[in-house]
C-alpha positions as CSV (number, residue, x, y, z in Angstrom):
1,M,68.9,-119.6,141.0
2,E,65.2,-119.3,141.1
3,L,63.6,-116.8,138.6
4,P,60.4,-114.9,139.3
5,S,57.4,-116.3,137.6
6,R,55.9,-113.0,136.7
7,L,57.5,-109.7,135.8
8,A,56.3,-106.3,136.6
9,P,55.5,-103.9,133.7
10,D,58.4,-101.6,134.7
11,Q,60.7,-104.6,134.6
12,L,59.6,-105.5,131.1
13,R,60.4,-101.9,130.0
14,G,63.8,-101.9,131.6
15,S,65.2,-100.3,134.7
16,P,66.4,-96.7,134.7
17,G,69.9,-98.1,134.6
18,D,69.6,-100.1,131.4
19,D,71.9,-99.6,128.5
20,G,69.2,-97.9,126.3
21,D,68.8,-100.7,123.7
22,G,65.6,-102.1,125.0
23,A,67.2,-104.9,127.3
24,A,65.9,-104.8,130.8
25,G,68.4,-104.7,133.6
26,P,68.1,-106.6,136.9
27,P,65.2,-105.5,139.0
28,P,66.1,-103.5,142.1
29,D,64.7,-106.2,144.5
30,R,66.8,-109.0,142.9
31,P,70.4,-107.9,142.9
32,G,72.9,-110.1,141.1
33,V,70.4,-111.9,138.9
34,S,71.6,-112.3,135.4
35,W,68.8,-111.5,133.0
36,P,69.0,-112.7,129.3
37,R,68.9,-110.0,126.7
38,P,65.6,-110.3,124.7
39,R,66.0,-110.4,120.9
40,L,64.3,-107.6,119.1
41,R,61.9,-108.6,116.4
42,A,63.1,-107.4,113.0
43,W,60.9,-104.9,111.3
44,P,59.4,-106.1,108.0
45,R,60.6,-104.5,104.8
46,L,58.5,-101.6,103.9
47,R,57.6,-101.8,100.2
48,A,55.6,-98.8,99.2
49,R,55.8,-96.2,96.5
50,P,56.7,-92.6,97.5
51,G,53.6,-90.8,98.8
52,R,51.5,-94.0,98.9
53,R,49.9,-95.5,102.1
54,L,51.5,-98.7,103.2
55,G,48.2,-100.5,103.9
56,S,44.6,-100.2,105.0
57,Q,45.6,-100.5,108.7
58,S,48.5,-98.1,108.5
59,R,48.7,-94.4,108.8
60,L,52.3,-94.2,107.8
61,R,53.1,-92.3,104.6
62,L,56.6,-92.7,103.2
63,P,58.4,-89.5,102.1
64,A,59.0,-89.1,98.4
65,G,62.4,-89.5,97.0
66,P,64.7,-86.7,96.0
67,V,63.2,-86.2,92.5
68,S,59.7,-86.3,93.9
69,R,60.5,-83.8,96.7
70,C,62.0,-81.4,94.2
71,A,58.8,-81.3,92.1
72,G,56.3,-82.5,94.7
73,K,53.7,-80.7,96.8
74,G,56.1,-78.0,98.0
75,S,56.8,-76.7,94.5
76,E,53.2,-76.3,93.4
77,P,53.2,-72.6,94.2
78,L,56.4,-72.2,92.2
79,D,54.8,-74.0,89.2
80,W,51.8,-71.8,89.4
81,L,54.1,-68.7,89.5
82,L,55.8,-70.1,86.4
83,W,52.4,-70.6,84.8
84,V,51.4,-67.0,85.4
85,L,54.7,-65.6,84.1
86,T,54.9,-67.6,81.0
87,R,51.2,-67.0,80.1
88,A,51.6,-63.2,80.7
89,V,54.6,-63.2,78.2
90,L,52.5,-65.3,75.8
91,V,49.6,-62.8,75.9
92,V,51.9,-59.9,75.2
93,I,53.5,-61.8,72.3
94,I,50.2,-62.7,70.7
95,T,48.4,-59.4,71.3
96,W,51.2,-57.1,70.2
97,G,53.0,-59.3,67.7
98,V,56.7,-59.3,68.8
99,H,58.0,-61.1,65.7
100,P,56.8,-59.9,62.3
101,Q,56.7,-63.4,60.8
102,D,54.6,-64.8,63.7
103,R,51.2,-65.5,62.0
104,A,49.5,-66.6,65.3
105,R,47.3,-63.5,65.3
106,D,46.1,-64.3,61.8
107,D,44.4,-67.5,63.1
108,L,42.5,-65.4,65.8
109,A,41.4,-63.1,63.0
110,V,40.0,-66.1,61.1
111,Y,38.2,-67.2,64.2
112,A,36.6,-63.8,64.7
113,R,35.5,-63.7,61.0
114,W,33.9,-67.1,61.4
115,A,32.1,-66.1,64.6
116,A,30.9,-62.9,63.1
117,G,29.8,-64.5,59.9
118,A,28.4,-68.0,59.4
119,L,28.3,-68.9,63.1
120,Q,25.9,-66.1,63.9
121,H,23.4,-67.6,61.4
122,D,23.2,-71.0,63.0
123,R,25.5,-72.6,60.4
124,L,29.1,-73.6,60.2
125,P,31.5,-72.0,57.8
126,T,31.6,-73.5,54.3
127,D,35.0,-72.2,53.1
128,D,37.8,-74.8,52.7
129,M,39.6,-73.6,55.8
130,W,37.0,-75.1,58.0
131,Q,38.3,-78.5,59.0
132,Y,36.8,-79.0,62.4
133,P,33.9,-81.1,63.9
134,P,30.8,-79.1,64.6
135,L,31.4,-78.6,68.4
136,A,34.3,-76.3,67.5
137,G,31.6,-73.8,66.4
138,P,30.2,-73.2,69.9
139,V,33.8,-72.9,71.2
140,L,34.4,-70.1,68.8
141,W,31.1,-68.5,69.6
142,L,32.1,-68.4,73.2
143,G,35.5,-66.9,72.4
144,A,33.7,-64.2,70.3
145,A,31.4,-63.4,73.2
146,M,34.4,-62.7,75.5
147,P,35.4,-59.0,75.8
148,G,38.2,-57.6,73.8
149,G,37.6,-58.8,70.2
150,R,40.4,-61.1,69.2
151,V,41.8,-61.0,72.8
152,G,38.6,-62.7,73.9
153,F,39.7,-65.9,72.2
154,E,43.0,-65.6,74.1
155,L,41.1,-65.2,77.3
156,L,38.9,-68.2,76.7
157,F,42.0,-70.4,75.8
158,L,43.8,-69.1,78.9
159,L,40.9,-70.1,81.1
160,V,40.9,-73.6,79.6
161,D,44.7,-73.7,80.0
162,A,44.2,-72.9,83.7
163,V,41.7,-75.8,84.0
164,V,44.3,-78.2,82.6
165,M,46.9,-76.9,85.0
166,A,44.5,-77.4,87.9
167,M,43.8,-81.0,86.8
168,V,47.5,-81.8,86.4
169,C,48.2,-80.2,89.8
170,G,45.6,-82.4,91.4
171,H,47.1,-85.5,89.8
172,A,50.6,-84.5,91.1
173,R,49.3,-84.1,94.6
174,R,47.8,-87.6,94.6
175,T,51.0,-89.2,93.3
176,A,53.6,-86.9,94.8
177,L,55.2,-86.5,91.3
178,G,55.3,-83.0,90.0
179,T,57.3,-83.4,86.8
180,G,54.1,-83.3,84.7
181,R,52.9,-80.2,86.4
182,R,56.2,-78.5,85.8
183,L,56.0,-79.6,82.1
184,W,52.6,-78.0,81.6
185,A,53.7,-74.8,83.5
186,L,56.6,-74.4,81.1
187,L,54.6,-75.3,78.0
188,P,54.9,-71.9,76.3
189,L,58.7,-72.3,76.3
190,L,58.2,-75.7,74.5
191,G,55.2,-75.1,72.3
192,G,55.3,-71.4,71.5
193,S,52.5,-69.0,71.1
194,L,50.1,-71.4,69.5
195,L,49.0,-72.6,73.0
196,L,46.8,-69.5,73.2
197,A,46.5,-68.6,69.5
198,R,44.7,-71.9,68.5
199,F,41.9,-73.6,70.2
200,D,43.7,-77.0,70.4
201,V,44.0,-76.5,74.2
202,V,40.2,-77.1,74.4
203,P,40.2,-80.7,73.1
204,T,43.4,-81.3,75.1
205,A,41.5,-80.4,78.3
206,F,38.8,-83.1,77.5
207,A,41.5,-85.7,76.8
208,V,43.4,-84.9,80.0
209,A,40.1,-85.1,82.0
210,A,39.2,-88.4,80.3
211,L,42.6,-89.9,81.2
212,L,42.4,-88.8,84.8
213,L,39.0,-90.5,85.1
214,A,40.2,-93.8,83.6
215,S,39.0,-95.5,86.8
216,R,35.5,-94.4,85.9
217,P,35.2,-95.7,82.3
218,V,31.7,-94.3,81.5
219,A,32.7,-90.8,82.4
220,S,36.0,-91.1,80.7
221,G,34.4,-92.3,77.5
222,A,31.9,-89.5,77.6
223,L,34.6,-86.9,78.0
224,A,36.6,-88.4,75.1
225,A,33.5,-88.2,72.9
226,V,32.8,-84.6,73.7
227,G,36.5,-83.8,72.9
228,A,36.2,-85.7,69.6
229,W,33.3,-83.4,68.6
230,V,35.7,-80.5,69.0
231,K,38.7,-82.2,67.3
232,V,38.7,-85.9,66.4
233,W,41.8,-87.0,68.1
234,P,40.6,-87.2,71.8
235,V,38.7,-90.3,70.9
236,L,42.1,-92.1,70.9
237,V,42.2,-91.7,74.7
238,L,39.8,-94.7,74.8
239,A,42.8,-96.9,74.0
240,G,44.1,-96.1,77.5
241,L,41.2,-98.0,79.2
242,R,41.7,-101.5,80.4
243,R,40.2,-104.3,78.4
244,R,37.6,-105.0,81.0
245,D,36.6,-101.3,81.1
246,L,36.5,-100.8,77.4
247,P,32.8,-101.8,77.0
248,R,31.7,-99.3,79.6
249,G,34.0,-96.6,78.1
250,V,32.7,-97.2,74.6
251,L,29.1,-97.1,76.0
252,G,29.8,-93.7,77.6
253,A,31.4,-92.4,74.4
254,L,28.5,-93.6,72.2
255,T,25.9,-92.2,74.6
256,A,27.5,-88.7,74.9
257,G,28.4,-88.7,71.2
258,T,24.9,-89.6,70.0
259,A,23.3,-87.0,72.3
260,L,25.6,-84.3,71.0
261,A,25.0,-85.4,67.4
262,V,21.3,-85.1,67.8
263,V,21.6,-81.6,69.3
264,I,24.2,-80.4,66.8
265,V,22.5,-81.7,63.7
266,G,19.2,-80.3,64.8
267,T,20.6,-76.8,65.5
268,L,23.4,-76.3,63.0
269,R,23.3,-76.5,59.2
270,D,26.2,-78.0,57.4
271,S,27.3,-79.6,60.6
272,M,29.1,-82.5,58.9
273,S,30.8,-80.5,56.2
274,F,34.2,-81.2,57.8
275,V,34.1,-84.8,56.7
276,G,34.3,-83.9,53.0
277,A,36.9,-81.2,53.6
278,Q,39.1,-83.8,55.4
279,R,38.9,-86.2,52.4
280,G,40.0,-83.5,50.0
281,R,43.1,-82.5,51.9
282,G,46.6,-83.0,50.4
283,L,50.1,-83.3,51.9
284,Q,51.1,-80.4,54.1
285,V,54.7,-79.4,53.9
286,E,55.4,-80.1,57.6
287,S,54.1,-83.6,57.6
288,P,56.6,-86.5,57.9
289,A,55.4,-87.9,54.6
290,A,56.2,-84.6,52.8
291,W,59.9,-84.7,53.8
292,P,61.1,-86.8,50.8
293,F,59.2,-84.4,48.5
294,L,60.8,-81.4,50.1
295,L,64.2,-83.0,49.6
296,A,63.4,-83.8,46.0
297,R,62.2,-80.3,45.5
298,Q,65.5,-79.1,46.8
299,L,67.2,-81.2,44.2
300,G,65.2,-79.7,41.3
301,V,62.1,-81.9,41.0
302,P,59.2,-79.7,39.9
303,L,57.0,-79.5,43.0
304,R,55.0,-76.5,44.1
305,I,53.6,-75.4,47.4
306,R,50.0,-74.1,47.3
307,L,47.7,-72.7,50.0
308,Q,44.6,-74.8,50.2
309,Y,42.3,-76.1,52.9
310,G,44.0,-73.6,55.2
311,A,47.5,-75.1,54.9
312,D,50.5,-75.0,52.6
313,E,50.3,-78.2,50.7
314,L,52.6,-79.8,48.1
315,V,51.4,-80.2,44.5
316,G,53.3,-82.3,42.0
317,P,54.0,-85.8,40.7
318,G,53.6,-88.6,43.3
319,V,52.0,-86.4,46.0
320,A,48.4,-87.4,45.6
321,P,48.9,-91.2,45.9
322,V,50.9,-90.8,49.1
323,A,48.3,-88.5,50.5
324,R,45.6,-91.2,49.8
325,L,47.6,-94.0,51.4
326,L,48.3,-92.2,54.6
327,P,44.9,-92.7,56.2
328,L,45.3,-96.5,55.6
329,L,48.7,-96.3,57.4
330,T,47.0,-94.5,60.4
331,L,44.3,-97.2,60.6
332,G,47.0,-99.9,60.5
333,L,49.0,-98.4,63.3
334,L,45.9,-97.9,65.5
335,A,44.8,-101.4,64.7
336,V,48.1,-102.7,66.3
337,V,47.2,-100.7,69.5
338,A,43.7,-102.2,69.5
339,V,45.0,-105.7,69.0
340,Q,47.5,-105.3,71.8
341,R,44.8,-104.0,74.1
342,L,42.3,-106.8,73.3
343,R,45.0,-109.4,73.8
344,G,45.6,-108.0,77.3
345,R,49.2,-107.0,76.5
346,L,48.7,-103.4,77.6
347,E,47.1,-104.0,81.0
348,G,50.4,-103.2,82.7
349,F,50.7,-99.8,81.2
350,A,49.5,-96.5,82.6
351,P,46.5,-95.2,80.6
352,A,48.4,-92.1,79.6
353,D,51.2,-94.2,78.1
354,V,48.9,-96.0,75.7
355,A,47.0,-92.9,74.8
356,L,50.2,-91.0,74.1
357,A,51.5,-93.8,71.9
358,A,48.2,-93.9,69.9
359,V,48.2,-90.1,69.4
360,L,51.9,-90.2,68.2
361,F,51.0,-93.0,65.7
362,S,48.2,-90.8,64.3
363,I,50.4,-87.7,64.0
364,V,53.4,-89.2,62.3
365,S,51.1,-91.0,59.7
366,S,48.9,-87.9,59.2
367,R,48.8,-85.7,56.1
368,V,49.2,-82.7,58.4
369,F,51.7,-82.0,61.2
370,S,51.0,-78.5,62.4
371,P,53.0,-77.1,65.3
372,Q,50.0,-76.9,67.6
373,Y,49.8,-80.7,67.6
374,Y,52.5,-80.5,70.3
375,V,49.8,-79.1,72.7
376,W,48.0,-82.4,72.4
377,V,51.0,-84.6,72.9
378,L,52.5,-82.5,75.8
379,G,49.1,-82.5,77.5
380,L,49.1,-86.3,77.5
381,A,52.8,-86.3,78.5
382,A,52.0,-84.1,81.6
383,V,49.5,-86.8,82.8
384,A,52.0,-89.6,82.0
385,L,54.8,-87.9,84.0
386,G,52.5,-87.7,87.0
387,D,52.1,-91.4,87.0
388,P,54.8,-93.4,88.9
389,H,54.2,-96.4,86.5
390,T,54.9,-94.5,83.2
391,R,57.4,-96.1,80.8
392,M,57.3,-93.2,78.3
393,R,59.9,-90.8,79.9
394,R,62.4,-91.4,77.0
395,T,59.5,-90.9,74.5
396,I,58.5,-87.7,76.2
397,A,62.0,-86.4,76.2
398,L,62.3,-86.8,72.5
399,V,58.9,-85.1,72.0
400,V,60.0,-82.2,74.1
401,G,63.2,-81.9,71.9
402,S,61.1,-82.0,68.7
403,S,58.7,-79.3,70.1
404,V,61.6,-77.0,70.9
405,V,63.1,-77.4,67.4
406,A,59.6,-76.8,65.9
407,Q,59.5,-73.4,67.4
408,V,62.5,-72.5,65.4
409,V,60.9,-73.7,62.2
410,Y,57.7,-71.9,62.9
411,P,57.6,-68.9,62.6
412,F,61.2,-68.0,62.1
413,L,62.2,-70.4,59.3
414,Y,58.8,-71.2,57.8
415,A,59.3,-68.9,54.9
416,G,62.7,-70.5,54.2
417,L,61.2,-74.0,54.3
418,E,58.8,-72.9,51.5
419,G,61.6,-71.1,49.7
420,R,64.1,-74.0,49.5
421,S,66.4,-72.8,52.3
422,V,68.9,-75.5,53.2
423,P,69.2,-74.4,56.9
424,A,65.4,-74.5,57.2
425,L,65.2,-78.0,55.7
426,V,68.0,-79.2,58.0
427,I,66.3,-78.0,61.2
428,H,63.0,-79.3,60.0
429,T,64.6,-82.7,59.4
430,V,65.9,-82.6,63.0
431,R,62.4,-81.9,64.2
432,L,60.9,-84.8,62.3
433,G,63.7,-87.1,63.2
434,L,63.1,-86.5,66.9
435,M,59.3,-87.0,66.5
436,L,59.8,-90.3,64.6
437,A,62.3,-91.5,67.2
438,A,59.7,-90.8,69.9
439,T,57.1,-92.7,68.0
440,V,59.4,-95.7,67.4
441,T,60.4,-95.7,71.1
442,A,56.7,-95.7,72.1
443,A,56.0,-98.5,69.7
444,R,58.8,-100.7,71.1
445,V,57.5,-100.2,74.6
446,L,54.0,-101.2,73.7
447,L,55.0,-104.2,71.6
448,R,57.0,-105.6,74.5
449,G,53.9,-105.6,76.6
450,A,53.7,-105.7,80.3
451,K,52.9,-108.5,82.8
452,A,51.1,-107.0,85.8
453,P,48.3,-104.4,85.8
454,V,49.0,-101.0,87.4
455,P,46.6,-99.0,89.6
456,L,44.5,-96.5,87.6
457,P,44.5,-92.8,88.4
458,S,41.7,-92.0,90.9
459,P,40.1,-88.7,91.9
460,V,40.7,-89.7,95.6
461,P,43.9,-90.6,97.3
462,A,44.9,-94.2,96.6
463,T,45.5,-96.9,99.2
464,D,47.0,-100.3,98.9
465,D,44.2,-102.8,99.4
466,D,46.1,-105.8,98.2
467,G,48.3,-106.0,101.3
468,E,51.5,-105.2,99.5
469,G,53.8,-103.3,101.9
470,Q,51.3,-103.8,104.7
471,L,52.8,-104.0,108.2
472,S,52.1,-107.0,110.4
473,P,49.8,-106.4,113.5
474,A,52.9,-106.4,115.7
475,G,54.5,-103.7,113.7
476,S,51.6,-101.5,112.7
477,I,51.9,-97.8,113.2
């Protein structure tokens, strides 16, 4: 039977009487003609991360998975509500002192004394409690200028805390992963009152901003340098930059750091006094290296605890040599991170993963391990959990557990830790064990390395320019 040479458009689409699967039935003017069923072209596999565009020619955005939907865009108002509620409770606890052993307000009193004394005479404090880089002075000045006396410091730290929350929320919107945002919203339940009673949230804000701008290495390095002039540790965020971006990141850090140094040295006297104070510090009772001495003290070894340099430090046989060796251990651990980075073995890691590992290495090998250090680590963890490429989820879980246990030690059992209480030492051991386990886990992840680089966080929504997951022209949407 002769077939027509050309088909009308309505015949290609199928007659009104077709079976609905896309196969055209016989046209009305050719009854009895048997038409072959056309084969439908199979759709290509869609390979795209939740919330990411499939390609530069596509406008399709895949929905996030169950976990992402639970903590994605829709739950951002809930996280802000949690942020408001937890911070309100925190302000009440710090302002009125719910627990008699909570010494958080004492730190705010010291800040107010520094601001009313030496800082008003264009010089930094000279007492042995001042352990901070010079840019911490203007931060305390600003807190003293806030209304409400000591409450002004809480207000300043609360504003910085809100800035961190906003940055983490923006990161969660770009990646459709809200776990990090939820972590920061619930931080008072994990880190206690020191979030608003110490100024550690200020350098944390600079470190978080530097990580989120890792795709702009000059700006990232500059922010890390500014944070390092408040507290030294944000400079470790530079380890998160890719090897090819490191020169520009270091250039940004040197430029910003030098400019700040010129201004600070020219306006503040005794601006570098913190360097000598850090050299003279001993072994704080909460540091991991102090744990064997606490156990020996429990067994009768003559070791004393003395308040010096603003911390409770151990004094006795063998303590001083260990305290002198710890900075060398810190440098050795950070050198391992540097070598891995320069060898290109860390290109496949998210920037926050490498920065988190570097900060953990510096904490566990430090002579001091104050509970406010968890603000640093959990701030970096919030950024890492907002990255779909993170490999530090197990590390972060261990850090969260250690932080929760630390809130039992301080302030509730801190006096018992100094007074040879067995329960206090056991709980403190659990805290240190979880932190060391987190550090070992992070080290194993970094040493294994990674093969392929991952996309960097960007201030703008990301698109896949490499064609992965891109639809063919026949199947574009």
